[in-house]
C-alpha positions as CSV (number, residue, x, y, z in Angstrom):
1,M,71.6,-139.2,117.5
2,S,73.9,-136.7,115.7
3,A,76.9,-137.9,113.7
4,T,80.4,-137.4,115.0
5,T,82.2,-134.6,113.4
6,L,85.7,-135.4,112.2
7,G,88.4,-132.7,112.2
8,P,89.0,-129.4,114.0
9,A,85.3,-128.9,114.9
10,G,85.4,-132.0,117.0
11,T,82.3,-133.1,118.9
12,G,79.9,-131.3,121.1
13,T,82.5,-131.6,123.9
14,G,84.9,-129.5,121.8
15,I,87.4,-132.3,121.6
16,P,88.8,-132.7,118.1
17,V,88.2,-136.2,116.5
18,P,90.9,-137.4,114.2
19,F,90.0,-138.8,110.8
20,P,90.1,-142.5,110.5
21,D,92.9,-144.1,108.4
22,P,91.8,-144.7,104.8
23,P,90.8,-148.4,104.0
24,P,93.7,-150.8,103.6
25,R,95.3,-150.7,100.2
26,H,94.8,-153.3,97.6
27,P,97.9,-155.5,97.3
28,D,98.6,-154.2,93.8
29,E,98.8,-150.7,95.1
30,M,102.1,-151.4,96.8
31,S,103.7,-149.7,93.8
32,S,103.2,-146.4,95.6
33,H,105.0,-147.7,98.6
34,R,107.8,-149.0,96.4
35,H,108.3,-145.7,94.4
36,I,107.8,-143.3,97.3
37,A,108.5,-144.9,100.6
38,L,111.1,-147.6,99.9
39,S,112.9,-145.4,97.5
40,G,113.2,-142.8,100.2
41,G,111.5,-140.2,97.9
42,A,109.4,-138.5,100.7
43,Y,112.4,-138.4,103.0
44,L,114.7,-137.0,100.2
45,L,112.1,-134.3,99.4
46,N,111.9,-133.4,103.0
47,W,115.7,-133.1,103.1
48,H,115.7,-131.0,99.9
49,F,113.1,-128.5,100.9
50,G,114.1,-128.2,104.6
51,N,111.9,-126.1,106.9
52,P,110.1,-129.2,108.4
53,E,108.2,-126.8,110.8
54,T,106.2,-125.4,107.8
55,T,106.7,-127.9,105.0
56,L,104.5,-130.9,104.9
57,I,105.3,-134.0,102.9
58,G,102.6,-136.6,103.6
59,A,101.0,-139.6,102.1
60,E,97.9,-141.7,102.1
61,L,95.8,-139.6,104.4
62,Y,92.5,-137.9,103.5
63,I,92.2,-134.3,102.2
64,S,89.1,-132.5,103.3
65,Q,87.8,-129.0,102.8
66,G,86.7,-128.8,106.4
67,P,85.2,-130.9,109.2
68,V,83.0,-133.7,108.0
69,T,80.8,-136.4,109.4
70,T,81.8,-139.1,106.8
71,T,84.9,-139.8,104.7
72,K,82.9,-140.8,101.7
73,G,84.2,-139.2,98.6
74,L,87.4,-138.0,100.2
75,R,90.7,-138.7,98.4
76,A,94.0,-139.8,100.0
77,P,96.8,-139.2,97.5
78,D,100.0,-141.3,97.4
79,L,102.0,-138.1,98.0
80,L,101.0,-134.7,99.2
81,I,103.3,-131.6,99.5
82,A,102.3,-128.3,101.1
83,F,104.4,-125.3,101.9
84,D,103.8,-122.7,104.7
85,V,101.4,-125.0,106.6
86,D,101.2,-126.7,110.0
87,P,102.4,-130.3,109.8
88,E,101.5,-130.9,113.4
89,A,97.8,-130.2,112.6
90,Y,98.0,-132.8,109.7
91,L,99.3,-135.4,112.2
92,R,96.8,-134.4,114.9
93,H,93.8,-134.7,112.7
94,N,95.2,-137.6,110.6
95,A,94.2,-135.6,107.6
96,Y,94.8,-132.5,105.7
97,V,92.0,-130.1,106.5
98,I,92.0,-127.1,104.2
99,S,89.9,-124.8,106.3
100,E,92.4,-125.2,109.2
101,Q,95.6,-125.0,107.1
102,G,94.2,-122.0,105.3
103,K,95.1,-123.3,101.8
104,P,94.9,-126.5,99.8
105,P,98.0,-128.6,99.3
106,D,100.4,-127.3,96.6
107,F,101.0,-130.7,95.0
108,V,99.6,-134.2,94.9
109,L,100.8,-137.3,93.1
110,E,99.2,-140.7,92.4
111,V,101.2,-143.8,91.5
112,A,99.4,-146.1,89.2
113,S,98.1,-149.6,90.0
114,H,95.8,-151.9,88.3
115,S,93.0,-151.3,90.8
116,T,93.3,-147.4,90.8
117,G,94.6,-146.5,87.4
118,R,91.3,-145.6,85.9
119,I,90.2,-143.7,88.9
120,D,93.4,-141.7,88.9
121,V,92.8,-140.6,85.4
122,R,89.0,-140.4,85.2
123,D,87.8,-139.2,88.7
124,K,90.6,-137.7,90.7
125,P,91.4,-134.7,88.4
126,A,87.9,-133.3,89.1
127,A,88.2,-134.1,92.8
128,Y,91.6,-132.4,93.2
129,A,90.6,-129.5,91.1
130,A,87.5,-128.9,93.3
131,L,89.9,-128.8,96.3
132,G,91.9,-126.1,94.5
133,I,95.2,-128.1,94.4
134,P,97.5,-126.2,92.0
135,E,99.2,-129.4,90.5
136,Y,98.2,-133.0,90.1
137,W,100.7,-135.5,88.9
138,R,100.5,-139.1,87.9
139,F,103.3,-141.7,87.6
140,D,102.9,-145.1,86.0
141,E,105.9,-147.5,86.0
142,T,104.7,-149.3,82.9
143,G,102.3,-146.8,81.3
144,E,99.6,-149.6,81.2
145,H,97.3,-148.2,83.9
146,H,97.3,-144.5,83.3
147,G,97.9,-144.7,79.6
148,Q,101.0,-142.5,80.2
149,R,104.1,-143.2,82.2
150,L,104.3,-139.6,83.5
151,A,101.7,-136.9,83.4
152,G,101.1,-133.6,85.2
153,D,98.3,-131.1,85.3
154,R,98.2,-127.4,86.4
155,L,95.1,-125.8,87.7
156,V,93.9,-123.0,85.5
157,G,90.7,-121.5,86.7
158,E,88.6,-124.4,87.9
159,R,90.1,-127.0,85.5
160,Y,93.4,-128.8,85.0
161,E,95.4,-128.3,81.9
162,P,98.2,-130.8,81.0
163,L,101.8,-129.8,81.5
164,E,104.4,-130.5,78.9
165,I,106.2,-133.8,79.2
166,A,109.5,-134.1,77.3
167,E,111.2,-137.3,76.1
168,L,114.9,-137.2,76.8
169,A,117.7,-138.8,74.7
170,D,118.0,-141.8,77.0
171,G,114.2,-142.5,76.8
172,S,113.4,-140.9,80.1
173,L,110.4,-138.6,80.4
174,E,110.5,-135.3,82.2
175,G,108.1,-132.6,83.3
176,Y,108.6,-129.4,85.3
177,S,106.6,-128.7,88.5
178,E,106.4,-124.9,89.1
179,V,105.2,-125.3,92.6
180,L,108.0,-127.6,93.6
181,E,110.6,-125.9,91.3
182,L,111.8,-129.4,90.4
183,Y,111.7,-131.7,87.4
184,L,109.8,-135.0,87.8
185,R,111.3,-137.8,85.8
186,W,110.2,-141.2,84.7
187,E,113.6,-143.0,84.4
188,A,113.7,-146.7,83.6
189,G,110.5,-147.2,85.5
190,Q,111.7,-145.2,88.5
191,L,110.3,-141.9,89.8
192,K,113.2,-139.3,90.1
193,W,113.3,-135.7,91.2
194,H,115.8,-133.3,89.5
195,D,117.0,-129.9,90.6
196,P,117.0,-127.5,87.6
197,E,119.7,-125.4,89.2
198,T,122.2,-128.3,89.3
199,G,120.7,-130.5,86.5
200,K,121.2,-133.4,88.9
201,A,118.8,-135.6,90.9
202,I,118.2,-134.3,94.4
203,M,120.3,-136.1,96.9
204,G,119.6,-139.9,96.9
205,L,119.8,-142.4,99.7
206,A,123.1,-143.7,98.5
207,E,124.6,-140.2,98.4
208,M,123.2,-139.4,101.8
209,Q,124.7,-142.7,103.1
210,R,128.1,-141.7,101.7
211,I,127.9,-138.3,103.3
212,A,126.8,-139.8,106.6
213,E,129.7,-142.3,106.4
214,A,132.2,-139.5,105.5
215,S,130.9,-137.5,108.4
216,Q,131.2,-140.4,110.7
217,R,134.8,-141.0,109.5
218,Q,135.6,-137.3,110.0
219,A,134.1,-137.4,113.5
220,E,136.1,-140.5,114.3
221,A,139.3,-138.9,113.0
222,E,138.6,-135.8,115.0
223,R,138.0,-137.9,118.1
224,Q,141.2,-139.8,117.5
225,G,143.0,-136.5,117.0
226,R,141.6,-135.2,120.3
227,L,142.7,-138.4,122.1
228,E,146.2,-138.2,120.5
229,A,146.4,-134.5,121.6
230,E,145.3,-135.5,125.1
231,R,147.9,-138.3,125.2
232,R,150.6,-135.9,124.0
233,A,149.5,-133.3,126.6
234,E,149.6,-136.0,129.3
235,K,153.0,-137.2,128.3
236,E,154.3,-133.6,128.3
237,R,152.7,-133.1,131.7
238,Q,154.4,-136.2,133.0
239,A,157.7,-135.1,131.5
240,R,157.4,-131.7,133.1
241,M,156.5,-133.4,136.4
242,V,159.6,-135.7,136.2
243,E,161.8,-132.7,135.3
244,R,160.4,-130.7,138.2
245,Q,161.0,-133.6,140.6
246,A,164.6,-134.0,139.3
247,R,165.2,-130.3,139.7
248,L,163.8,-130.4,143.2
249,A,165.9,-133.5,144.0
250,A,169.0,-131.7,142.6
251,E,168.2,-128.6,144.6
252,Q,167.7,-130.7,147.8
253,A,171.0,-132.6,147.1
254,A,172.8,-129.3,146.6
255,A,171.3,-127.8,149.7
256,E,172.3,-130.9,151.7
257,A,175.8,-130.9,150.3
258,T,176.1,-127.2,151.3
259,R,174.8,-127.9,154.8
260,V,177.3,-130.8,155.2
261,A,180.2,-128.6,153.9
262,E,179.3,-125.8,156.2
263,E,179.1,-128.2,159.2
264,R,182.5,-129.6,158.2
265,I,184.0,-126.1,157.9
266,Q,182.6,-125.2,161.3
267,E,184.0,-128.4,162.8
268,L,187.5,-127.7,161.4
269,E,187.3,-124.1,162.6
270,E,186.4,-125.3,166.1
271,R,189.3,-127.7,166.1
272,L,191.7,-125.0,164.9
273,R,190.6,-122.6,167.7
274,R,191.1,-125.4,170.3
275,H,194.6,-126.2,168.9
276,T,195.8,-122.6,168.9
277,S,194.5,-121.8,172.4
């Protein structure tokens, strides 16, 4: 009995078979969830880069060179970023399949935990280099599991070479990602992303919330302005209607008075003729 093929090749029926989800995370690996998901990092990066039709920001799904019959040996990074790819294919296959996307991811990142720290440093660099991923970054909240709080590698040939990590005046650590054109920063145990053009962190959740609230207030003000304009227009319409009705009433009253006067004149003239005859 032949093994089921995972990925674009599918089975003998030609139906693609999605990759299974990676095994459940060890409880101490929730640090990746805290630093990437709960912080809104993935969403903020998606907002920053735009082009969601061709920019993929994924997490915790396998990367594979092509269709496989087993997930043994495959890696599922805490964060994956790829430009000019098909995000729908990533979701459809529940994995990043390089042969289908036409290129490896541009960037992967691992967040340290007690159970994976050694693997992140010892085993994954060779695995990600073999996949041809241009940059591999590691973030460690305490520095206890990776031996460094922030580290980045750039692929040169078939091997990774370390990127420069600078210590800032406030004790933060910072390194530049060429593929993302962003600075990654270890800042008081938090993972931050800074735009070199502005020197500021990319938009955060709090700032996005302020913008959303300001937009909501503006929309409400515009709605109230429209309602007030409609009320004024209705009052003006009602006033014009009252004015028109008053004018019509005056015209009718004047016409009636003219009619009565003419009838009175005719009556007097008739009496005068009778009297003179």
